[in-house]
C-alpha positions in Angstrom: 22.1 -6.9 10.1 19.5 -5.7 12.1 18.2 -2.1 10.6 15.0 -0.3 12.8 12.4 0.8 10.2 10.3 2.1 13.2 11.0 4.2 16.6 9.3 6.2 18.9 10.1 7.2 22.9 7.9 8.5 25.7 7.8 9.1 29.8 5.8 5.7 31.3 3.8 6.7 34.1 1.9 4.7 36.9 0.5 5.2 39.9 2.1 2.5 41.7 5.2 1.5 39.2 6.2 5.1 39.2 8.2 6.4 36.1 10.0 5.2 33.3 11.6 5.9 30.1 10.1 3.7 27.2 12.0 3.5 23.9 9.8 1.5 21.2 11.7 0.0 18.3 10.2 -2.2 15.5 13.4 -3.6 13.2 12.8 -5.1 9.8 12.2 -8.3 9.1 14.9 -11.0 8.7 14.6 -14.1 6.8 15.5 -17.1 10.1 18.4 -19.7 8.9 17.7 -21.3 11.6 15.1 -23.1 10.5 14.2 -25.9 7.0 11.1 -23.7 6.8 11.2 -20.4 5.0 10.0 -17.7 7.7 10.9 -14.4 8.9 11.3 -12.4 12.0 10.7 -9.1 13.5 12.2 -7.8 16.4 9.9 -5.2 19.0 11.9 -3.8 21.3 9.7 -1.9 24.3 13.0 -0.9 26.3 11.8 0.0 29.8 8.6 -2.1 30.1 8.8 -4.8 28.0 11.3 -7.9 27.5 12.6 -8.0 23.6 11.0 -10.4 21.1 10.9 -12.0 17.9 7.4 -12.4 16.2 7.9 -14.8 13.6 5.4 -14.6 10.0 5.6 -16.6 6.7 7.4 -14.1 5.5 8.5 -10.5 5.5 5.2 -8.9 5.2 3.3 -11.2 7.6 6.1 -11.0 10.6 5.9 -7.5 10.2 2.4 -7.3 10.0 2.1 -9.6 13.2 4.9 -7.1 15.0 2.6 -3.9 15.0 -0.2 -6.1 16.3 1.5 -7.6 18.8 2.9 -4.0 20.0 -0.3 -2.8 19.7 -1.2 -5.4 22.5 1.4 -4.9 24.2 0.6 -1.1 24.5 -2.9 -1.3 25.3 -2.6 -4.0 27.9 -0.1 -1.5 29.6 -3.1 1.4 29.7 -5.5 -1.4 31.2 -2.9 -2.0 33.7 -2.5 2.1 34.9 0.3 3.1 32.6 0.2 6.6 30.8 2.2 8.1 27.9 3.6 11.0 27.4 5.9 13.0 24.8 8.5 14.5 26.8 8.4 17.6 27.8 5.0 17.7 27.4 4.1 15.6 30.8 0.8 17.4 31.7 -0.4 16.4 28.5 -1.0 12.4 28.2 -1.3 10.7 24.9 -3.8 7.8 23.9 -1.5 5.7 22.1 -4.1 3.2 21.1 -5.9 5.7 19.0 -3.5 7.6 17.7 -1.3 5.1 16.4 -3.5 2.1 15.8 -6.6 4.4 14.8 -9.8 2.4 13.4 -8.8 -0.9 15.4 
């Protein structure tokens, strides 16, 4: 059963695309039973802007690490494409999601 291990939510604003409520959820890695090889998948959701996906790794630690890296890449691409992020109730103070959540990268 999928279990959420990390969550955050933001107001996402784009000058042309408008305003969306973004919910980010990372679920615990689960072993993939559909293959002959041992692999794990870690589900990443960005409800409100991007499709849910599963990131695979050779073990649960790699799946989780790659899922976090893919989340970072998604947020960077969104930021580069003009999206700004805010905490609810603080729409006058944008968040630098890359440096705030992924320091020293």
